[in-house]
C-alpha positions as CSV (number, residue, x, y, z in Angstrom):
1,X,73.1,37.8,-37.9
2,X,75.4,37.8,-34.9
3,X,77.3,40.3,-32.8
4,X,80.6,41.7,-34.1
5,X,81.6,42.8,-30.6
6,X,84.6,40.7,-29.3
7,X,84.1,38.9,-26.0
8,X,80.3,38.7,-25.9
9,X,78.3,35.8,-24.3
10,X,75.5,34.6,-26.5
11,X,72.2,32.8,-26.1
12,X,71.4,31.1,-29.4
13,X,68.3,29.2,-28.4
14,X,69.8,26.2,-30.2
15,X,70.2,24.0,-27.1
16,X,66.5,23.7,-26.7
17,X,64.4,21.0,-28.4
18,X,62.6,22.0,-31.6
19,X,59.3,23.7,-31.2
20,X,60.0,24.3,-27.5
21,X,57.3,26.2,-25.6
22,X,58.9,27.3,-22.3
23,X,56.5,27.3,-19.3
24,X,55.8,30.2,-17.0
25,X,58.9,29.5,-14.9
26,X,61.0,30.5,-17.9
27,X,64.5,29.2,-18.6
28,X,68.0,30.0,-17.4
29,X,70.6,30.7,-20.1
30,X,74.3,31.7,-20.3
31,X,73.3,35.4,-20.2
32,X,70.3,35.4,-17.8
33,X,66.8,34.1,-17.1
34,X,63.9,34.5,-19.5
35,X,60.4,34.6,-18.1
36,X,57.2,35.1,-20.1
37,X,54.0,36.9,-19.0
38,X,51.9,33.8,-19.8
39,X,52.4,30.0,-19.7
40,X,54.9,29.8,-22.4
41,X,57.6,31.4,-24.5
42,X,57.9,30.4,-28.2
43,X,61.2,29.0,-29.2
44,X,60.8,27.4,-32.6
45,X,62.7,26.1,-35.7
46,X,63.8,28.6,-38.4
47,X,61.2,29.7,-40.9
48,X,60.7,32.7,-43.2
49,X,60.5,35.1,-40.3
50,X,63.6,34.2,-38.3
51,X,66.3,31.8,-37.2
52,X,69.9,33.1,-37.7
53,X,71.8,30.7,-39.9
54,X,68.6,28.6,-40.2
55,X,68.7,27.8,-36.5
56,X,66.1,27.9,-33.7
57,X,64.9,31.3,-32.5
58,X,62.6,33.0,-30.0
59,X,59.5,35.0,-30.7
60,X,57.3,37.2,-28.5
61,X,53.7,37.7,-29.4
62,X,50.5,35.7,-30.0
63,X,51.5,33.7,-33.1
64,X,49.8,30.8,-31.4
65,X,47.2,30.8,-28.6
66,X,48.7,31.2,-25.1
67,X,52.0,32.7,-26.2
68,X,53.8,35.3,-24.1
69,X,53.3,38.8,-25.4
70,X,56.0,40.0,-23.1
71,X,59.3,38.3,-22.1
72,X,61.6,39.6,-19.3
73,X,65.3,38.9,-19.5
74,X,67.0,39.4,-16.1
75,X,70.8,39.4,-16.8
76,X,73.2,37.3,-14.7
77,X,75.6,40.2,-14.5
78,X,75.0,44.0,-15.2
79,X,76.0,44.7,-18.8
80,X,77.1,47.6,-20.9
81,X,76.0,46.0,-24.2
82,X,73.1,43.9,-25.5
83,X,72.7,42.7,-29.0
84,X,70.1,40.6,-30.8
85,X,69.2,39.6,-34.4
86,X,66.0,41.3,-35.1
87,X,64.2,39.6,-37.9
88,X,60.9,40.3,-39.7
89,X,60.7,43.6,-37.9
90,X,57.4,45.4,-37.5
91,X,56.1,48.4,-35.6
92,X,54.6,46.4,-32.8
93,X,58.0,45.1,-31.5
94,X,59.3,47.0,-28.5
95,X,62.3,46.7,-26.1
96,X,62.7,48.3,-22.7
97,X,65.9,48.6,-20.8
98,X,66.1,48.7,-17.0
99,X,68.9,49.6,-14.5
100,X,68.3,48.7,-10.8
101,X,64.6,48.7,-11.3
102,X,64.4,52.0,-13.2
103,X,63.2,52.2,-16.8
104,X,66.1,54.0,-18.5
105,X,65.3,53.6,-22.2
106,X,62.6,52.3,-24.5
107,X,62.2,52.1,-28.2
108,X,60.2,50.2,-30.8
109,X,61.4,48.7,-34.1
110,X,59.4,51.4,-35.8
111,X,62.2,53.8,-34.7
112,X,64.6,51.6,-36.8
113,X,62.4,51.2,-39.8
114,X,62.0,55.0,-40.0
115,X,65.8,55.2,-40.4
116,X,65.6,52.9,-43.4
117,X,63.8,55.6,-45.3
118,X,67.3,57.1,-45.8
119,X,68.8,55.9,-49.1
120,X,71.5,55.2,-49.8
121,X,73.0,54.5,-46.3
122,X,76.6,55.9,-46.0
123,X,79.0,54.1,-43.8
124,X,81.5,56.0,-41.5
125,X,84.3,55.1,-43.9
126,X,82.3,56.4,-46.9
127,X,81.0,53.2,-48.3
128,X,77.4,53.4,-49.6
129,X,74.7,50.7,-49.3
130,X,71.1,50.5,-50.6
131,X,68.3,50.4,-48.0
132,X,66.7,47.6,-49.9
133,X,69.5,45.3,-48.8
134,X,67.9,45.1,-45.4
135,X,64.6,43.6,-46.6
136,X,63.9,39.9,-46.9
137,X,65.3,36.9,-45.1
138,X,69.1,36.9,-45.6
139,X,69.6,33.2,-44.8
140,X,70.7,30.7,-47.5
141,X,68.5,27.8,-48.5
142,X,64.7,27.5,-48.5
143,X,64.0,30.8,-46.7
144,X,66.3,33.0,-48.7
145,X,64.7,36.3,-49.7
146,X,61.3,35.4,-48.1
147,X,59.3,37.9,-46.2
148,X,60.8,40.7,-48.4
149,X,58.4,43.3,-47.1
150,X,60.0,43.4,-43.6
151,X,63.5,44.4,-42.5
152,X,66.2,42.1,-41.0
153,X,69.1,43.5,-39.0
154,X,71.3,42.9,-35.9
155,X,70.6,45.5,-33.2
156,X,73.2,46.6,-30.7
157,X,72.4,48.5,-27.5
158,X,75.4,50.1,-25.9
159,X,75.4,52.0,-22.6
160,X,77.9,54.7,-21.8
161,X,78.5,55.7,-18.2
162,X,76.2,53.1,-16.6
163,X,75.1,49.5,-16.8
164,X,71.7,47.8,-17.2
165,X,70.5,44.5,-15.7
166,X,67.0,43.8,-17.2
167,X,65.4,43.9,-20.6
168,X,61.7,43.4,-21.6
169,X,60.7,42.4,-25.1
170,X,57.1,42.8,-25.9
171,X,54.7,42.6,-28.8
172,X,51.0,43.1,-28.1
173,X,49.8,41.8,-31.5
174,X,49.7,38.4,-33.3
175,X,52.7,39.4,-35.5
176,X,55.6,38.3,-33.2
177,X,58.8,39.9,-32.1
178,X,61.3,37.5,-33.7
179,X,64.8,37.5,-32.3
180,X,67.9,35.4,-32.0
181,X,71.6,35.4,-30.9
182,X,71.0,37.5,-27.8
183,X,74.5,38.7,-26.7
184,X,75.7,40.6,-23.7
185,X,79.1,42.2,-22.7
186,X,80.3,44.0,-19.6
187,X,83.0,46.6,-20.2
188,X,83.9,49.3,-22.6
189,X,82.6,48.8,-26.1
190,X,84.6,50.5,-28.8
191,X,83.1,51.1,-32.2
192,X,85.8,51.5,-34.9
193,X,85.2,54.5,-37.1
194,X,86.6,52.8,-40.2
195,X,84.5,49.7,-40.0
196,X,82.6,49.6,-43.4
197,X,79.3,48.4,-41.9
198,X,78.8,51.4,-39.5
199,X,76.4,54.0,-40.9
200,X,75.9,57.1,-38.8
201,X,72.4,58.5,-38.2
202,X,71.6,61.4,-36.0
203,X,68.6,62.6,-34.1
204,X,67.0,59.2,-33.6
205,X,63.6,59.4,-32.0
206,X,63.3,57.8,-28.6
207,X,60.8,57.5,-25.7
208,X,60.9,59.8,-22.7
209,X,63.4,58.8,-20.0
210,X,61.6,59.0,-16.6
211,X,64.5,59.7,-14.4
212,X,67.0,62.6,-14.7
213,X,70.6,61.6,-15.1
214,X,69.8,58.4,-17.0
215,X,70.6,57.8,-20.7
216,X,69.4,59.6,-23.7
217,X,69.5,57.7,-27.0
218,X,71.6,58.5,-30.0
219,X,71.7,56.4,-33.0
220,X,74.1,54.8,-35.5
221,X,72.9,52.4,-38.1
222,X,75.0,49.5,-39.3
223,X,74.5,47.9,-42.7
224,X,73.2,44.6,-41.5
225,X,72.7,45.8,-38.0
226,X,71.7,48.8,-35.9
227,X,73.7,50.4,-33.1
228,X,72.0,52.5,-30.5
229,X,74.1,54.3,-28.0
230,X,72.6,55.1,-24.5
231,X,74.4,57.7,-22.5
232,X,73.8,59.7,-19.4
233,X,72.1,63.0,-20.0
234,X,74.1,66.1,-19.0
């Protein structure tokens, strides 16, 4: 439910009062400024759909009237890495990555759920895991195992050969794009090949990149989290 990359800076949403509904001015965090497309961003207490470690979390989408269906995070510093706990994932969740005003990558959580059709998942070190382990809320306590029809995972976006400075999370339906523990890192991100939670997946679907020379997406899947590598096209 949190990044395994050393040295990250993280926004947990825990410093905000419970049931916070951020206004249209957004809010400044340790990693950047969040601004919604309507009058408020939902930051709420843990429930069956989200809240890493039973803590507060942010959702994007019309779960209540007037919620933002799109939230823009402008980073304080250009980054090579962005991670977030993606909970209760559904096909309407989408994230877009920008570098200097250019859309360089975009994918939906349906790209990740399609990967979960592979069973068992085989880690880079040969360890095998069942896909079913992704489904249901992994927190302890009253929400443990709830929402067992949707996947929960930590998603990691890693850039190779460039940096990015803005991300847009959107969800046009009333389901919600639940996320927590947003983490960033500037610098080289090394993925150890013998770490037992890394599972390699090739030929991951991705949206068309509009500018030549910007990244193409390749995919690796962690057990418990997903890793997407963005690199410059040849």
